[in-house]
C-alpha positions as CSV (number, residue, x, y, z in Angstrom):
1,M,-8.0,-0.4,-1.4
2,Q,-5.1,-1.7,0.7
3,V,-3.1,1.4,-0.2
4,R,-5.8,3.8,1.0
5,G,-5.8,2.1,4.4
6,L,-2.1,3.0,4.8
7,L,-2.5,6.7,4.0
8,T,-1.9,9.1,6.9
9,R,-4.8,11.3,7.9
10,D,-3.3,14.2,5.9
11,E,-2.6,12.1,2.9
12,L,-6.2,10.7,3.0
13,D,-7.7,14.2,3.2
14,R,-5.6,15.3,0.2
15,Y,-6.5,12.1,-1.7
16,N,-10.2,12.6,-1.1
17,A,-10.0,16.2,-2.2
18,L,-8.1,15.3,-5.3
19,M,-10.6,12.6,-6.2
20,E,-13.4,15.0,-5.8
21,V,-11.7,17.5,-8.1
22,G,-11.0,14.8,-10.6
23,S,-14.6,13.7,-10.6
24,F,-15.8,17.3,-11.1
25,L,-13.3,17.8,-14.0
26,E,-14.5,14.5,-15.6
27,S,-18.1,15.6,-15.3
28,Q,-17.2,18.8,-17.1
29,T,-15.4,16.7,-19.8
30,R,-12.1,18.3,-18.8
31,Y,-10.1,15.1,-19.3
32,D,-7.0,17.1,-20.0
33,L,-7.0,18.5,-16.4
34,S,-8.3,15.4,-14.8
35,A,-5.2,13.6,-16.1
36,V,-3.1,16.1,-14.2
37,V,-5.0,15.4,-11.1
38,Q,-4.6,11.7,-11.5
39,K,-0.8,12.2,-11.7
40,E,-0.9,14.1,-8.5
41,V,-2.9,11.2,-6.9
42,D,-0.3,8.8,-8.1
43,L,2.5,10.8,-6.5
44,L,0.5,11.2,-3.3
45,I,0.0,7.5,-2.8
46,Q,3.6,6.5,-3.4
47,P,4.5,6.6,0.3
48,A,1.6,4.3,1.2
49,I,2.6,1.9,-1.6
50,E,6.1,1.8,0.0
51,R,4.5,1.1,3.4
52,L,2.5,-1.7,1.9
53,K,5.6,-3.2,0.4
54,E,7.4,-3.0,3.7
55,K,4.5,-4.8,5.4
56,G,4.8,-7.6,2.9
57,R,8.6,-7.8,3.4
58,E,8.1,-7.9,7.2
59,R,5.5,-10.7,6.8
60,D,7.9,-12.6,4.6
61,R,10.7,-12.2,7.2
62,Q,8.3,-13.5,10.0
63,T,7.3,-16.5,7.8
64,E,10.9,-17.3,7.2
65,I,11.7,-17.2,10.9
66,Y,8.7,-19.4,11.7
67,L,9.6,-22.0,9.1
68,E,13.2,-22.1,10.3
69,M,12.1,-22.6,13.9
70,K,9.7,-25.3,12.8
71,R,12.4,-27.1,10.8
72,L,14.8,-27.0,13.8
73,M,12.1,-28.3,16.1
74,E,11.4,-31.2,13.7
75,E,15.1,-32.0,13.5
76,E,15.3,-32.1,17.3
77,E,12.2,-34.4,17.4
78,N,13.8,-36.7,14.8
79,E,17.1,-36.9,16.8
80,D,15.2,-38.4,19.8
């Protein structure tokens, strides 16, 4: 779910279309073709997965900065 939220409008439109095609193929018991569609979906969402990973790395960097600033402030308080 988080990954879908990071898809661009074009990626999301393509994702929704592929999911609809996949559902249709499964309803027709064409699992051989629905597997191909699933591979395309996997390729399509790769950029969004990378964006999600980058958001996590940025959050980790911000947490590290916050903790370092907090540690420095505590050291200053203890010196007084």
